[in-house]
C-alpha positions in Angstrom: 37.2 92.8 89.2 34.8 94.9 87.2 35.4 98.6 86.8 32.5 100.9 85.8 32.9 104.5 84.8 29.7 106.6 84.7 29.9 110.0 83.0 33.4 110.4 84.3 35.6 113.4 83.4 38.9 114.9 84.4 39.9 118.5 84.3 43.1 120.4 84.9 42.4 124.0 85.7 39.8 124.9 83.0 40.8 122.3 80.4 38.9 119.1 80.2 41.3 116.2 79.5 38.4 113.8 78.9 34.7 114.0 79.7 31.4 112.0 79.6 33.3 108.7 79.8 30.9 105.9 80.5 32.3 102.4 80.1 32.4 99.0 81.8 35.6 97.1 82.0 34.9 93.4 82.4 37.1 90.9 84.3 39.1 88.5 82.2 39.2 90.9 79.2 42.0 93.0 77.7 41.4 96.6 76.7 43.5 99.2 74.9 43.1 103.0 75.5 44.5 104.6 72.4 45.3 108.1 71.2 48.2 110.4 70.2 50.8 111.7 72.8 49.3 114.2 75.1 45.7 113.2 74.4 44.9 112.1 78.0 45.0 108.3 77.8 47.5 108.1 80.6 45.4 110.5 82.7 42.4 108.2 82.1 44.5 105.2 83.2 45.5 107.0 86.4 41.9 107.8 87.2 40.9 104.2 86.7 43.8 103.2 89.0 42.6 105.7 91.6 45.9 107.4 91.5 44.2 110.7 90.7 40.6 111.7 91.4 38.1 112.3 88.6 36.6 115.8 88.4 33.1 114.6 87.6 31.1 111.4 87.4 31.9 108.2 89.3 33.9 105.0 89.2 32.7 101.8 90.8 34.8 98.7 91.5 33.1 95.4 92.0 34.7 92.1 93.0 32.7 88.9 93.5 29.5 90.9 93.4 30.6 93.2 96.1 31.7 96.9 96.0 35.4 97.3 96.6 36.3 100.2 99.0 40.1 100.1 98.6 40.6 99.3 94.9 44.4 100.0 94.9 44.8 96.7 96.8 43.6 94.9 93.8 45.4 96.8 91.1 48.9 96.5 89.8 50.3 99.2 87.5 53.4 99.7 85.4 54.1 103.1 83.9 57.0 105.2 82.7 56.2 108.0 85.3 56.3 105.6 88.3 59.7 105.9 90.0 61.8 103.0 91.2 63.7 103.3 94.5 67.1 103.5 92.9 69.1 103.1 96.2 67.7 99.6 96.5 68.8 96.5 94.7 66.4 94.7 92.4 65.6 92.0 95.0 65.3 94.6 97.8 62.8 96.5 95.7 60.6 93.4 95.1 60.8 92.5 98.8 59.6 96.0 99.7 56.8 95.8 97.1 55.8 92.4 98.5 55.0 94.1 101.8 52.0 95.7 100.0 51.0 93.0 97.5 51.7 89.3 97.2 53.6 87.8 94.3 52.6 84.6 92.5 56.2 83.4 92.3 59.2 83.4 94.6 61.1 86.7 94.1 64.2 85.0 92.6 62.0 83.3 90.0 60.3 86.7 89.2 63.7 88.2 88.4 64.7 85.1 86.4 61.5 85.3 84.4 62.3 88.9 83.5 65.9 88.3 82.6 67.2 90.1 85.7 68.5 87.2 87.8 72.1 88.2 87.4 71.3 91.8 88.5 69.4 90.8 91.6 72.0 92.3 93.9 72.7 95.3 91.8 71.5 98.8 92.8 68.7 100.0 90.5 70.6 103.3 89.9 73.1 101.3 87.8 70.4 99.6 85.6 69.9 100.5 82.0 66.6 102.0 81.0 65.5 98.7 79.5 66.4 96.8 82.8 64.4 99.4 84.8 61.4 98.8 82.5 61.7 95.0 82.9 61.6 95.5 86.7 58.5 97.7 86.5 56.8 95.1 84.4 57.9 92.4 86.9 56.4 94.1 89.9 53.1 94.5 88.0 52.7 91.2 86.1 53.7 88.9 89.0 51.5 90.6 91.6 48.4 88.6 92.7 45.9 91.2 91.6 42.8 90.8 89.5 43.5 94.1 87.6 46.7 94.9 85.6 47.2 98.4 84.2 50.0 99.1 81.7 51.0 102.5 80.4 53.2 102.3 77.3 54.7 99.0 78.4 57.3 98.7 75.6 59.0 102.0 76.7 62.8 101.5 76.5 62.6 97.8 75.6 64.6 96.2 72.8 63.3 93.4 70.6 64.1 90.8 73.2 62.3 92.8 75.8 59.3 93.3 73.6 59.1 89.5 73.1 59.2 89.1 76.9 56.4 91.6 77.3 54.2 89.6 74.9 55.0 86.4 76.6 54.2 87.9 80.0 50.9 89.3 78.7 49.9 85.9 77.3 50.8 84.0 80.4 50.2 86.3 83.3 47.4 88.4 81.9 45.1 85.4 81.9 41.9 85.7 83.8 42.7 89.3 84.8 41.3 92.6 83.7 44.1 94.2 81.6 44.0 97.8 80.5 46.8 99.1 78.3 47.3 102.8 77.5 49.2 103.1 74.2 49.6 104.6 70.8 51.7 101.6 69.6 49.7 98.7 68.1 52.5 96.3 69.1 51.6 96.9 72.8 48.0 96.0 72.5 48.0 93.4 69.7 46.1 90.8 71.9 43.5 93.2 73.2 39.8 92.3 73.0 38.6 95.8 72.6 40.1 99.2 71.6 38.9 102.4 73.1 39.8 105.8 71.6 40.3 108.6 74.1 39.0 110.9 71.3 35.5 109.6 72.0 35.6 111.3 75.4 36.7 114.7 74.3 34.5 117.8 74.4 
């Protein structure tokens, strides 16, 4: 899927978070949106995802030369601020998520690939922060969507988790539009293009 931003901006009250953002994200490529904490890169990612509306300009989603009216159906996202349903077990959570978007592997294999097979029947409330992050990455990477959005994907991951992330990016980021919001070069080491949020400030 191709995503095109034209003179797009986002404002909270009277403060512009970013403005005059014109950019075309091409399918099959990986992009990083970079900037210091609080600079607005996560907000830009949420606008791209359609999770929050832009204040000005427009966003267009194109798939197979046609305009997409419901882009959220084609986008998977993992972010620290997205909550898990902690009363559910890991396998229940993935089954629930599967009612909205298909996975490209059986759910038990998804958990195994992310090192969570032994915790499949465990309530998420008892997960460590690193296990929760692995589950968030699992529900994003293994979704059958042409777009993958990742906000600070190494949050709470140890060295082994970081290696898993790079492996997932290499294997399950293929032929997808991948956009990563980050200020850590380790998170976007394989990106084709780096975009600075500072370029879209007043």
